[in-house]
Structure formats: structure tokens, C-alpha cells
N, C-alpha and C positions, 0 to 999 in steps of 0.2 A: 195430049196433054200424058206422061207416064208418072207414076206414082212407085217410088222404090222405097224398101222399107230397110235400111242399114242399123245394124246392130253395137252402139258403139257402149261405152264401159259403166254406160248409168241410166241404159234403156234405149229403145227404140228412137232412131230421128229418123221424120219422114222426109224425104228430099221428092219435089216435085219437079220433073225434067223437062225444059221445055226446048223446044226445036230452034228459039229466039235468041241471038247470040246477046251475051250482056258480060258486063264485068266487074269484079268488085275494087273497090282500090282501099286497102288499109293503112291505118295513119298512126302512129304511134308519137303523141305529141312530144317536140322537142324537149331537150335539158331541161332540169328545174334549178330554181335558185337558191339550191341546199346543198351542203357537203355531201360527198359523195359519201355512199354508207349508209344513210339515212331510212328508217323507215315511215313513208310517207303516206302509202292508200287513200282512204279517205280525206284527210289532210288535204284541205285544199290552198295548192302554194303559187306562185307564182313561175313564168316560165323565166330561163336569165335569159338579158339580154340578146338582140341579136333574132331573137325566132322568127321574127317580119319579114326578112329576107328568106329566110328558110321557107317560107309558108307562099310568101310570092313565086319561088321557086316551084312548088310542088304544084299552085295552079297550073300555070305554064303547063308543067309535065304529067298532068292528068287531064287537060281539057281535050285531050283526039280519045279520051275514053266515053267522051258524050256524055257525063254522068247528069241524070236527072234528079238527084238528089242528093242531101249532105247530113248525115246523121254524126251524131257527138254526145258523150258523156258528159253529164253537164258540169263536172268540175272544170273551173275556168283556164285549168293548162291543156285544156281538149276545147275548149267553145269558144277561146279567141281566135285558136287557128282554124274550125270550123267556120269561123264568120267569114274570115277573111275571104279563104276559098271560098263559100258561100254569096260573098257579095264580088269577088273577082271575075266570078265562072256566074253568077245573075241565077242560082239556084236556092229552092227553098232550102233550111236547116231545119233541123229535129233536133232539138233535147232528148237524150232515150237513158232513163235511169237504168236498163242494162248492161250498159257498158258501160258504168261505173268500175272502177280499180277494185280490188278485194277489200273488203275490212278488215284492217288488222287490229282494231281495237285496241285496248290498254298498250298495246306495241309501238301506236301510232308516235310519231315524234321522236324514237329511240332510234340509236344508233343499233343498228344490227349487228354492232359486236357485244352491245349489253341487253341483248336475249339470251334468256338462261340457254345456255346447250341441249341442254333434257328437254325443255318445250320442243328445240327445232329439231329434238331426233325425232322425237313423238310425229312431232310434222311429216318428218320425210317417211314414217312408217305408214302414215295412216294418211295420203292426202286429203281422201274426198271425205275421213269423218273427222278430223281436227279442223278445230277453229282457236286462233289466238285467244285468250282473253275480252270477254265481250268484244268478239269478231264474226267473220264468216267462216262456211266451212268450206271445204274443196267443193262438194256437192250442189250447194248452194249457188256459188260462180258459176257453175257449170250447166245451174238450170234456164240460169236466166241466158245466159249466151247462146244455148241453145236456143231456146227459145226465140231469139232475136236471128238467128240466124237462120230458122224454118221462116219464119216473115219476110226476108231477104229472098229467100230461093221464091217461097211464092210469090213476091212482087215482079221477081223477073225481070230486074233493073238496074240498070248501070248507078252505081254510085261511088258515092267516098265516106269511108267510117274513121272515125276518130276515135280513139281510144288506149287504151294502158295496156299495161304488160300482161298483166292478169287475164283482164279479155282478147286480149289479141293473142297470148301462148296457144289457147283454143280454137280462138274461132275459123283460121284456115282449115284445120283438120275435121271440124264439125261441119263445114260449108262442103268439104269433100265428102262427108259419108264417109270417114275415118273414125281412127279410135283417140281421143283426145289427149292428150299426157299434162298430169296437173303440174307435172315437175320436170317439164319440158323447158328448153329456154328459149325466153320471150324475145321478139327484138329490141335489137338497141333504141333510145328516147331518137324522135328523128326517125325513124328507119322506114320504108313501105313497101308493099307488095299486091301485087295485082291478080287477081284470080278471074280470068276467063269460063265461062259459062258455057254450053252451046253443044246443040245434035242429039241425038234421041236418044242416046244414050246418058246424056246427061254427064258428059264427060268435065272436069276439073283440070288447071293446071296452072301453075303457079309460071306467072313467064316477066315478075319483076323483085327485084331487093329493095 
């Protein structure tokens, strides 16, 4: 086993590279039953109708990577999807709070257009340090997502991860030892990617969207 220390924007990320080939499938939950443009972060919102057929298709698509585990945010919009995947593929399911969406505090449930422009500007100027009133900073989000990523690399087993836009805008870069951007474009609802690990150098490559 080789250990590589990779400098990220918020400290050292320790990546353990193995000769064993494994794959990590990253899925964002499907669309929710809310008007577009609503800030919902930690608010537990039901999925829009039709999510079951999407989950069934994902189970068929992901079976070839031979996952050993399904990981999910505890939010019901992720957990119900993860539960169906785990049942169809006969896999253990673990709900992990590190995969939760960023907490938007007092902004939860508001239309993004109703959030004060000045607050959004402060967020854009300081993504790591800014937090909505009663919410979570970007640094806090980055720390828990990086911790989860280190665990996945340490286990080196193929798995499925079901989460939200906030964690999933960071996790692909963190898994690959790259600098994660808190303002990067997140995956769309229902979008998935697969990252493959293997070889002595610990190379990773995104092979699906």
C-alpha cells in the first residue's frame, strides 16, 4: 500500500492507493416535490413522483461494478432511493450524516430570489467562512465530506453513494486528490458518475455521468 499526501484547499488529504481495482458510484437524489428555485438544504422533502423507475434503472446500471455497500445521506429523499438500491442488489445500507446537504439555517424553505442579495454576495466572496444565519460554513461541509472520502479510500471497496448537490460538488475532486471548489457546479438531480481506482499510483478517472 502506498500513502500519498495531497494538499487541498483546507489542509492535507491522505490518500491510500491500493493495487486493488474498485469503483465508487456517486448519485444525486432525483428531483423533489418543491417549486424550482427553493432553498431546502436540511429540510426533509419528498421526492417527485416517478423516482421508483429511476432507482430501478440505476440498480441495473450499477450492478456490473459489483458494489459491496450502499452509503446514503439520512435525508429521506436519499434514503428511500438508497434503500431500493440496497434491496435490489442485496447490499447493506448505511446512513451517514457526513453525506447530508449543507445546512442553510434560516434560509431553509425560502425561494432563492427572496434571500438578500448582499448575503449571497458575502457567500460568493468567502465560500469557506460564510454561513447563512443558523447554518453551516463551507469549511464545515468540506471537513465532513473529506472525512467520508478518506474512509472510502481506506476501505477500497466498490460502493454506491447517494447524496446531495453540496457534498457531491466536492467528493469527486477530494477522492481524486484534487482541490475541491465550494462554488463548483453540482450534479443535476438524478445525475450519477462513477470513479475508478486502481494501480500503484492510485490514479482515478471519471468514467460515467
